[in-house]
C-alpha positions as YAML, in Angstrom:
chain: A
units: angstrom
residues:
- id: 1
  name: MET
  ca: [124.66, 46.56, 61.50]
- id: 2
  name: LYS
  ca: [125.85, 42.78, 60.16]
- id: 3
  name: THR
  ca: [124.32, 42.37, 56.79]
- id: 4
  name: ASN
  ca: [121.56, 39.51, 56.43]
- id: 5
  name: ALA
  ca: [124.18, 37.85, 53.94]
- id: 6
  name: PHE
  ca: [126.88, 37.88, 56.55]
- id: 7
  name: LEU
  ca: [124.90, 36.33, 58.80]
- id: 8
  name: PHE
  ca: [123.72, 33.73, 56.69]
- id: 9
  name: ALA
  ca: [127.17, 32.79, 55.82]
- id: 10
  name: CYS
  ca: [128.10, 32.26, 59.20]
- id: 11
  name: LEU
  ca: [125.02, 29.90, 60.00]
- id: 12
  name: LEU
  ca: [125.60, 27.92, 56.95]
- id: 13
  name: LEU
  ca: [129.00, 27.41, 57.90]
- id: 14
  name: ALA
  ca: [128.17, 26.74, 61.53]
- id: 15
  name: ALA
  ca: [125.37, 24.14, 60.11]
- id: 16
  name: MET
  ca: [128.11, 22.13, 58.02]
- id: 17
  name: MET
  ca: [130.54, 21.85, 61.08]
- id: 18
  name: GLY
  ca: [127.39, 20.59, 63.44]
- id: 19
  name: CYS
  ca: [126.26, 18.20, 60.80]
- id: 20
  name: LYS
  ca: [128.04, 14.42, 60.05]
- id: 21
  name: GLU
  ca: [129.33, 14.58, 56.21]
- id: 22
  name: GLU
  ca: [126.88, 12.09, 55.21]
- id: 23
  name: GLU
  ca: [123.87, 14.50, 56.16]
- id: 24
  name: TYR
  ca: [121.80, 15.73, 53.63]
- id: 25
  name: PHE
  ca: [120.96, 19.37, 53.14]
- id: 26
  name: PRO
  ca: [119.46, 20.83, 49.88]
- id: 27
  name: GLU
  ca: [121.49, 23.10, 47.65]
- id: 28
  name: THR
  ca: [118.46, 24.53, 46.41]
- id: 29
  name: LEU
  ca: [117.36, 25.72, 49.93]
- id: 30
  name: ASP
  ca: [120.91, 27.40, 50.11]
- id: 31
  name: LYS
  ca: [120.32, 29.42, 46.63]
- id: 32
  name: VAL
  ca: [116.92, 30.56, 47.61]
- id: 33
  name: THR
  ca: [117.91, 31.75, 50.84]
- id: 34
  name: ALA
  ca: [120.45, 33.55, 49.35]
- id: 35
  name: LYS
  ca: [118.37, 35.19, 47.04]
- id: 36
  name: VAL
  ca: [115.84, 36.34, 49.83]
- id: 37
  name: LEU
  ca: [118.73, 37.80, 52.01]
- id: 38
  name: MET
  ca: [119.76, 39.68, 49.03]
- id: 39
  name: ALA
  ca: [116.65, 41.41, 48.02]
- id: 40
  name: LEU
  ca: [115.41, 42.14, 51.88]
- id: 41
  name: ASP
  ca: [119.18, 43.33, 52.08]
- id: 42
  name: SER
  ca: [118.72, 45.42, 48.79]
- id: 43
  name: LEU
  ca: [116.08, 47.03, 50.29]
- id: 44
  name: ASP
  ca: [117.01, 47.84, 53.54]
- id: 45
  name: LEU
  ca: [120.11, 49.49, 52.32]
- id: 46
  name: SER
  ca: [117.79, 51.66, 49.96]
- id: 47
  name: LEU
  ca: [115.64, 52.93, 52.81]
- id: 48
  name: THR
  ca: [119.30, 53.28, 55.09]
- id: 49
  name: THR
  ca: [120.35, 55.76, 52.44]
- id: 50
  name: THR
  ca: [117.18, 57.33, 51.23]
- id: 51
  name: SER
  ca: [116.61, 58.17, 55.41]
- id: 52
  name: VAL
  ca: [120.07, 60.11, 55.51]
- id: 53
  name: PHE
  ca: [118.78, 61.69, 52.11]
- id: 54
  name: LEU
  ca: [115.39, 62.76, 53.56]
- id: 55
  name: ALA
  ca: [116.83, 64.14, 56.64]
- id: 56
  name: SER
  ca: [119.29, 66.46, 54.66]
- id: 57
  name: THR
  ca: [116.63, 68.12, 52.17]
- id: 58
  name: ASP
  ca: [114.71, 69.27, 55.76]
- id: 59
  name: GLY
  ca: [111.07, 67.59, 54.87]
- id: 60
  name: ASP
  ca: [111.23, 68.90, 50.82]
- id: 61
  name: SER
  ca: [107.91, 67.35, 49.44]
- id: 62
  name: ILE
  ca: [109.37, 67.75, 45.73]
- id: 63
  name: ALA
  ca: [112.63, 66.01, 46.64]
- id: 64
  name: THR
  ca: [111.27, 63.64, 48.44]
- id: 65
  name: ARG
  ca: [108.76, 62.58, 46.00]
- id: 66
  name: ALA
  ca: [111.23, 62.21, 43.48]
- id: 67
  name: LYS
  ca: [113.13, 59.82, 45.46]
- id: 68
  name: LEU
  ca: [110.16, 58.14, 46.47]
- id: 69
  name: LYS
  ca: [109.79, 57.65, 42.54]
- id: 70
  name: GLU
  ca: [113.59, 56.38, 42.71]
- id: 71
  name: LEU
  ca: [112.99, 53.74, 44.68]
- id: 72
  name: CYS
  ca: [110.12, 52.29, 42.99]
- id: 73
  name: GLU
  ca: [111.82, 52.34, 40.01]
- id: 74
  name: THR
  ca: [115.01, 50.33, 41.61]
- id: 75
  name: ILE
  ca: [113.36, 48.05, 43.91]
- id: 76
  name: SER
  ca: [111.06, 46.18, 41.54]
- id: 77
  name: PHE
  ca: [109.58, 43.42, 43.74]
- id: 78
  name: THR
  ca: [107.76, 46.55, 46.38]
- id: 79
  name: ARG
  ca: [104.65, 47.84, 45.85]
- id: 80
  name: GLU
  ca: [105.31, 51.30, 47.19]
- id: 81
  name: PHE
  ca: [107.23, 53.74, 49.33]
- id: 82
  name: ALA
  ca: [105.99, 56.22, 51.66]
- id: 83
  name: PHE
  ca: [107.18, 59.57, 53.89]
- id: 84
  name: ILE
  ca: [105.22, 59.68, 57.00]
- id: 85
  name: ASP
  ca: [105.98, 62.53, 59.49]
- id: 86
  name: SER
  ca: [106.92, 63.52, 63.11]
- id: 87
  name: ALA
  ca: [102.97, 63.33, 63.51]
- id: 88
  name: GLY
  ca: [102.30, 60.25, 61.89]
- id: 89
  name: SER
  ca: [100.67, 61.92, 58.65]
- id: 90
  name: MET
  ca: [101.63, 60.15, 55.50]
- id: 91
  name: LYS
  ca: [102.82, 63.49, 53.76]
- id: 92
  name: VAL
  ca: [104.47, 61.42, 50.58]
- id: 93
  name: ILE
  ca: [103.42, 58.02, 48.60]
- id: 94
  name: GLU
  ca: [104.62, 56.73, 45.52]
- id: 95
  name: PRO
  ca: [103.45, 55.34, 42.79]
- id: 96
  name: SER
  ca: [100.77, 57.36, 41.91]
- id: 97
  name: GLU
  ca: [97.93, 54.99, 42.52]
- id: 98
  name: TYR
  ca: [98.12, 55.12, 45.77]
- id: 99
  name: TYR
  ca: [98.03, 58.89, 45.96]
- id: 100
  name: ALA
  ca: [94.45, 58.97, 47.24]
- id: 101
  name: TYR
  ca: [95.87, 57.80, 50.71]
- id: 102
  name: GLU
  ca: [98.26, 60.29, 51.53]
- id: 103
  name: GLY
  ca: [96.95, 62.20, 54.54]
- id: 104
  name: ILE
  ca: [96.32, 58.98, 56.44]
- id: 105
  name: ASP
  ca: [96.97, 59.32, 60.17]
- id: 106
  name: PHE
  ca: [99.28, 56.85, 61.88]
- id: 107
  name: SER
  ca: [99.87, 58.36, 65.16]
- id: 108
  name: GLY
  ca: [98.00, 55.64, 66.41]
- id: 109
  name: ASP
  ca: [100.28, 52.94, 64.77]
- id: 110
  name: ASP
  ca: [102.30, 51.64, 67.54]
- id: 111
  name: GLU
  ca: [104.67, 50.24, 65.83]
- id: 112
  name: MET
  ca: [104.96, 53.05, 62.94]
- id: 113
  name: MET
  ca: [105.69, 56.03, 65.99]
- id: 114
  name: HIS
  ca: [107.78, 53.49, 68.32]
- id: 115
  name: VAL
  ca: [110.29, 54.12, 64.79]
- id: 116
  name: ILE
  ca: [109.27, 57.52, 64.59]
- id: 117
  name: GLU
  ca: [110.21, 58.15, 68.16]
- id: 118
  name: SER
  ca: [113.38, 55.46, 69.08]
- id: 119
  name: HIS
  ca: [114.68, 55.76, 65.49]
- id: 120
  name: THR
  ca: [114.96, 51.93, 65.70]
- id: 121
  name: PRO
  ca: [114.02, 50.57, 62.18]
- id: 122
  name: VAL
  ca: [111.49, 47.70, 62.49]
- id: 123
  name: PHE
  ca: [110.19, 44.93, 59.57]
- id: 124
  name: THR
  ca: [107.09, 43.77, 60.97]
- id: 125
  name: ASN
  ca: [104.95, 41.18, 60.40]
- id: 126
  name: TYR
  ca: [102.25, 40.32, 57.91]
- id: 127
  name: PHE
  ca: [99.32, 42.66, 58.02]
- id: 128
  name: THR
  ca: [96.88, 44.24, 55.95]
- id: 129
  name: ALA
  ca: [97.69, 47.64, 54.65]
- id: 130
  name: SER
  ca: [95.39, 50.72, 54.27]
- id: 131
  name: GLU
  ca: [95.87, 50.20, 50.69]
- id: 132
  name: GLY
  ca: [93.81, 47.12, 50.76]
- id: 133
  name: TYR
  ca: [96.54, 43.96, 49.90]
- id: 134
  name: PHE
  ca: [98.78, 41.93, 51.99]
- id: 135
  name: ALA
  ca: [102.15, 43.21, 52.67]
- id: 136
  name: VAL
  ca: [105.56, 43.30, 55.29]
- id: 137
  name: ALA
  ca: [107.23, 46.87, 55.74]
- id: 138
  name: ASP
  ca: [110.15, 47.81, 56.30]
- id: 139
  name: ILE
  ca: [110.39, 51.09, 58.02]
- id: 140
  name: HIS
  ca: [113.68, 53.80, 59.25]
- id: 141
  name: ALA
  ca: [113.39, 56.88, 60.77]
- id: 142
  name: VAL
  ca: [114.40, 60.10, 59.07]
- id: 143
  name: TYR
  ca: [116.17, 61.94, 61.60]
- id: 144
  name: ASP
  ca: [119.41, 64.23, 61.76]
- id: 145
  name: SER
  ca: [121.36, 65.53, 65.38]
- id: 146
  name: HIS
  ca: [118.89, 68.09, 65.64]
- id: 147
  name: HIS
  ca: [114.87, 66.96, 64.47]
- id: 148
  name: SER
  ca: [113.37, 64.10, 64.12]
- id: 149
  name: PHE
  ca: [111.40, 64.34, 60.65]
- id: 150
  name: GLY
  ca: [109.18, 61.12, 60.58]
- id: 151
  name: ALA
  ca: [110.23, 57.83, 58.78]
- id: 152
  name: ILE
  ca: [110.34, 56.40, 55.38]
- id: 153
  name: GLU
  ca: [108.41, 52.65, 54.62]
- id: 154
  name: GLY
  ca: [108.93, 50.04, 52.01]
- id: 155
  name: LEU
  ca: [105.67, 48.02, 51.48]
- id: 156
  name: PHE
  ca: [106.00, 44.81, 49.26]
- id: 157
  name: THR
  ca: [103.61, 41.51, 49.13]
- id: 158
  name: PRO
  ca: [105.82, 38.17, 50.14]
- id: 159
  name: LEU
  ca: [103.92, 36.59, 47.77]
- id: 160
  name: ASP
  ca: [105.69, 39.17, 44.81]
- id: 161
  name: LEU
  ca: [109.32, 38.78, 46.04]
- id: 162
  name: LEU
  ca: [109.35, 35.14, 46.77]
- id: 163
  name: ASP
  ca: [107.22, 33.73, 43.70]
- id: 164
  name: ARG
  ca: [110.10, 35.21, 41.74]
- id: 165
  name: ILE
  ca: [112.60, 33.77, 43.45]
- id: 166
  name: CYS
  ca: [110.98, 30.17, 43.93]
- id: 167
  name: THR
  ca: [109.29, 29.87, 40.55]
- id: 168
  name: PRO
  ca: [112.75, 29.45, 38.59]
- id: 169
  name: LEU
  ca: [114.82, 27.13, 41.08]
- id: 170
  name: VAL
  ca: [111.94, 24.79, 42.80]
- id: 171
  name: ASN
  ca: [110.69, 21.95, 40.82]
- id: 172
  name: PRO
  ca: [107.43, 20.43, 41.86]
- id: 173
  name: PRO
  ca: [106.96, 18.02, 44.03]
- id: 174
  name: ASN
  ca: [109.63, 19.78, 45.63]
- id: 175
  name: GLU
  ca: [108.32, 23.54, 47.74]
- id: 176
  name: VAL
  ca: [109.40, 26.06, 49.49]
- id: 177
  name: TRP
  ca: [106.96, 27.86, 51.86]
- id: 178
  name: VAL
  ca: [107.86, 30.65, 54.30]
- id: 179
  name: MET
  ca: [106.88, 31.21, 57.93]
- id: 180
  name: GLU
  ca: [107.28, 34.63, 60.00]
- id: 181
  name: LYS
  ca: [108.43, 34.33, 63.59]
- id: 182
  name: THR
  ca: [104.44, 34.43, 64.91]
- id: 183
  name: GLY
  ca: [103.85, 31.02, 62.86]
- id: 184
  name: LYS
  ca: [102.04, 32.41, 60.17]
- id: 185
  name: VAL
  ca: [102.64, 31.50, 56.34]
- id: 186
  name: ILE
  ca: [103.18, 34.33, 54.40]
- id: 187
  name: TYR
  ca: [104.50, 32.14, 51.36]
- id: 188
  name: ASP
  ca: [103.19, 28.87, 50.03]
- id: 189
  name: ARG
  ca: [102.81, 27.22, 46.56]
- id: 190
  name: ASP
  ca: [99.60, 26.48, 48.00]
- id: 191
  name: LEU
  ca: [97.79, 29.33, 48.06]
- id: 192
  name: VAL
  ca: [95.27, 28.88, 50.67]
- id: 193
  name: THR
  ca: [97.62, 28.41, 53.59]
- id: 194
  name: ILE
  ca: [98.95, 31.83, 52.86]
- id: 195
  name: GLY
  ca: [97.89, 34.17, 55.84]
- id: 196
  name: LEU
  ca: [97.09, 30.87, 57.92]
- id: 197
  name: ASN
  ca: [99.00, 30.30, 61.52]
- id: 198
  name: VAL
  ca: [100.18, 26.46, 61.67]
- id: 199
  name: LEU
  ca: [100.21, 26.90, 65.53]
- id: 200
  name: THR
  ca: [96.71, 28.20, 66.05]
- id: 201
  name: ASP
  ca: [94.24, 27.87, 62.81]
- id: 202
  name: PRO
  ca: [91.60, 24.94, 62.90]
- id: 203
  name: TYR
  ca: [93.24, 24.45, 59.38]
- id: 204
  name: TYR
  ca: [95.83, 22.25, 60.90]
- id: 205
  name: ASP
  ca: [93.82, 20.65, 63.41]
- id: 206
  name: ASP
  ca: [93.79, 17.43, 61.21]
- id: 207
  name: PHE
  ca: [97.93, 17.34, 60.53]
- id: 208
  name: PRO
  ca: [98.70, 17.66, 64.49]
- id: 209
  name: SER
  ca: [102.32, 16.83, 63.05]
- id: 210
  name: VAL
  ca: [102.09, 20.16, 61.21]
- id: 211
  name: ARG
  ca: [102.05, 21.61, 64.77]
- id: 212
  name: THR
  ca: [104.77, 19.73, 66.11]
- id: 213
  name: ALA
  ca: [106.86, 20.82, 63.17]
- id: 214
  name: GLY
  ca: [106.18, 23.92, 63.21]
- id: 215
  name: GLN
  ca: [107.23, 24.98, 66.76]
- id: 216
  name: LYS
  ca: [110.46, 22.49, 66.31]
- id: 217
  name: ILE
  ca: [111.58, 25.31, 63.32]
- id: 218
  name: LEU
  ca: [110.17, 28.50, 65.02]
- id: 219
  name: ALA
  ca: [112.31, 27.06, 67.92]
- id: 220
  name: GLU
  ca: [115.58, 26.24, 66.16]
- id: 221
  name: GLU
  ca: [118.07, 28.51, 63.36]
- id: 222
  name: THR
  ca: [118.19, 25.57, 61.07]
- id: 223
  name: GLY
  ca: [117.68, 21.53, 61.11]
- id: 224
  name: LYS
  ca: [115.45, 18.55, 59.50]
- id: 225
  name: THR
  ca: [112.02, 17.37, 60.50]
- id: 226
  name: SER
  ca: [108.73, 15.57, 58.86]
- id: 227
  name: TYR
  ca: [104.94, 16.21, 59.06]
- id: 228
  name: THR
  ca: [102.11, 14.51, 57.20]
- id: 229
  name: PHE
  ca: [99.58, 17.16, 55.17]
- id: 230
  name: TYR
  ca: [97.82, 17.71, 51.75]
- id: 231
  name: LEU
  ca: [100.33, 16.59, 48.46]
- id: 232
  name: THR
  ca: [99.62, 20.33, 47.13]
- id: 233
  name: GLY
  ca: [96.48, 20.77, 44.90]
- id: 234
  name: THR
  ca: [94.95, 17.21, 46.24]
- id: 235
  name: LEU
  ca: [93.34, 15.91, 49.23]
- id: 236
  name: THR
  ca: [96.08, 13.40, 49.48]
- id: 237
  name: PRO
  ca: [97.64, 13.08, 52.48]
- id: 238
  name: ILE
  ca: [101.47, 12.30, 52.39]
- id: 239
  name: VAL
  ca: [104.72, 12.37, 54.67]
- id: 240
  name: LYS
  ca: [106.67, 15.47, 53.76]
- id: 241
  name: ASN
  ca: [110.80, 16.01, 55.15]
- id: 242
  name: ALA
  ca: [111.49, 19.29, 55.74]
- id: 243
  name: TRP
  ca: [114.66, 21.25, 56.07]
- id: 244
  name: TRP
  ca: [115.03, 24.94, 57.17]
- id: 245
  name: TYR
  ca: [117.20, 28.37, 57.64]
- id: 246
  name: THR
  ca: [116.15, 31.23, 59.45]
- id: 247
  name: ILE
  ca: [116.94, 34.89, 57.91]
- id: 248
  name: HIS
  ca: [117.05, 38.37, 60.59]
- id: 249
  name: LEU
  ca: [116.06, 41.75, 59.75]
- id: 250
  name: HIS
  ca: [115.92, 43.90, 62.59]
- id: 251
  name: ASN
  ca: [113.30, 42.81, 65.10]
- id: 252
  name: ASN
  ca: [111.96, 40.05, 63.16]
- id: 253
  name: GLU
  ca: [112.66, 36.62, 60.99]
- id: 254
  name: TRP
  ca: [111.37, 34.36, 58.64]
- id: 255
  name: LYS
  ca: [111.58, 30.55, 58.30]
- id: 256
  name: ILE
  ca: [112.59, 29.44, 54.57]
- id: 257
  name: ILE
  ca: [111.42, 26.29, 54.89]
- id: 258
  name: TRP
  ca: [112.28, 23.59, 51.63]
- id: 259
  name: THR
  ca: [110.02, 20.50, 51.60]
- id: 260
  name: GLU
  ca: [110.30, 16.68, 49.55]
- id: 261
  name: GLN
  ca: [107.62, 14.02, 49.56]
- id: 262
  name: GLU
  ca: [109.36, 10.89, 51.61]
...
């Protein structure tokens, strides 16, 4: 699999070749996107190597727990890591605050069972985890040439990752917000919009240009648009110019969007 960082470099090159020299594209958006890609690549690579290791232990629970603890210490933006066996039962979870959730049955979770049965990794959409928080999950199958042992997943809240990246780089009134391919907002400085779908939620009924911009952003890899929406923290509508990049992981994609007041 090509890394997201490599794909992003290709995307940047293509964008620069396709733009006129005088066209502006925010440099900070490049930096934010690159850091998000590096974080997701780090998680994904760790899960890839861990899945191989766990397959070599033949399901040993002590070795599995030790490895999950190591992942928790290494990938700091995650909330938890879990091993789910081939029947869909969560056997091991770390850190300890989530031990009560061991034994949860995922056999009815189509996405989880698809990973286990097809050996195809998945990066999920935004959902409510059994542990009670909003999350996305990177899930990898654990298998060898003879057996399917189950799957390992790493869960994190996009706000936890994106806030630590954006806060030191983005100075208000400039902003970054992130949308998954369903149209749902998974990160915004205006917390009230997180979890809302730009295309369908009544919150945006009075701002048709937001929906038009959202459709354009979802349809194109990168570009520029504009829309009218509230100045963050107020009920004052303003025009915002927006630029975006698309990042991909497995079957999913995120739109990283930079806005400036017109």
